[in-house]
Steps between C-alpha positions, in 0.01 A plus 500: 500500500688538830381746758733796562492712815608861437635688802567872548642639826388861544675765708347841423525415130210710368714694251583172321195280553257595216709366208642216714155363589374564147788286378388218729137535391602480132683166525396249234547197725153392606543359850635769732440601859647830616606609848605841629684508832454845655809581706409869506221705344533853629464618139167326435644196320265251668188706430601542136541125454165422663313751286665433165623138506245297699647170376811562717499316833625733772731390780547763768745387769475831688877551497789520258595138435769596247531369146598153621233464769226650284561262213521206739163593650334497159678182387365318804144621431508441125415180315675528163737234374717792386564836664552822307646776717457856379682801645266796559696688230500215243278501190454168320418470132172308452663166412767512773349231725398272214843523340683439828304179560658349189834477681355264763445208265845401624429356848840615626411868444410658833508870411493717190535865410413685184678785328458801730538844346489834679178696530506879532207564736535882510447507122281187476745354252631156409872499423737256331750518787559163662427463869572128534527183292581284799774522759852361476724415794880490512699249701550767768127564535469812285145523359419695184185560295592394147496784251382762746520849351558378143271583209304191397616409149416132517833404659318308775231336284608145579360262757753399763543386856595779740636489851211702645180681409426848628206543736338764277304256281593137570282197449554208738387139504326450835629146552861624461445772761358241738813292450739777611299694758624542856220443749217699335726747314557498124675836480723550804304735727810596698604693187179709506581630151792492251710197402229254606447423129863397444497303824194300388647435155826383658306252717308373196825447310649304787189278515550400136243730339554750218435874469438609140466810284210529252569788256156495334334593829534878533424728792595856596652589837512845655760391758357751746748422777799527267666180620743342257666162541776622270595757763695230682712397201797702624563773749464795258159380386409436863573862588318641198180296544497484878507878553179545299292292742310617810686431824279214620530324164879541509506321833276218377703464181829486688374266769314258275765447234739387774242275667396353164859407415590356840179298505546342156864488389670161503814675621608859561688621192803728563370764260180526702707582808706762312190668359331509839807660656493770231128560555546520876778758462277707272195504728717562809643814339213633287177336612503433872123452513534172315716368785171451688459186289794329673322428832213361291740269319638373831150449637382304195807282449377219732171495309686486167715217635188305592349552155828406334518177699143413399575566131836323488387213719784545746 
């Protein structure tokens, strides 16, 4: 029975935490350790965890380390052979962890995701609307959550390899993460949050590992931040999804999808350039606040180049 380390990164997540932590406590797999990284607790999240879930090991960095940095902190302190990340708005069915482990009998499998359906937190309601069944990637770097927004009618009830797994509820093999890390980073901490999950999956693919989808493992995602990989499929979807997000998340989304592509693509595809021109025109005219991401992109490009050289070996 392999040991699994469960990790939740908390940022004022009190309105979601009770069913999320109850879902972790109800897991049927017998050898778990659970960590909560407290990036912010102005709403009493940390106190609630201490009082109601004493089995959770608390990590309190004293600052906002972001999704990437928070998970990396806990990965480094954990001891499990496998790592189960859980978004603070993600509710796992009791057999989620146990079912996911079945995919790792293949030694080439580095990461897995289950079938993620939407959860309606305001009404405390499970839905049959698909959130993600893995992420696909086009030749031009367009990422999309498979089936997102569709009613689940069994159309995705088949095991398959996927390009990437979403960061909402992935399980990772620790040895695979060690093989692709840069310095002491598993998720890229320069991203802070958003697109670090696709970036990590892309690196695992390039190293010869596999990312897989396990339909029998079911979890429910509130998608509190509203981010959607499918929003970058084409410019109309970009506009529709992008405008729903808070301004700081728009900037991170815009910045990180460019950095992720430039860091990992074998070559720059012409359609990527055309799409980026269209996006730049849109934000220049309608969303000038997002232009603040451009100096960040320039600042981080040398760092991305260094990481790309380390990954590609040249």
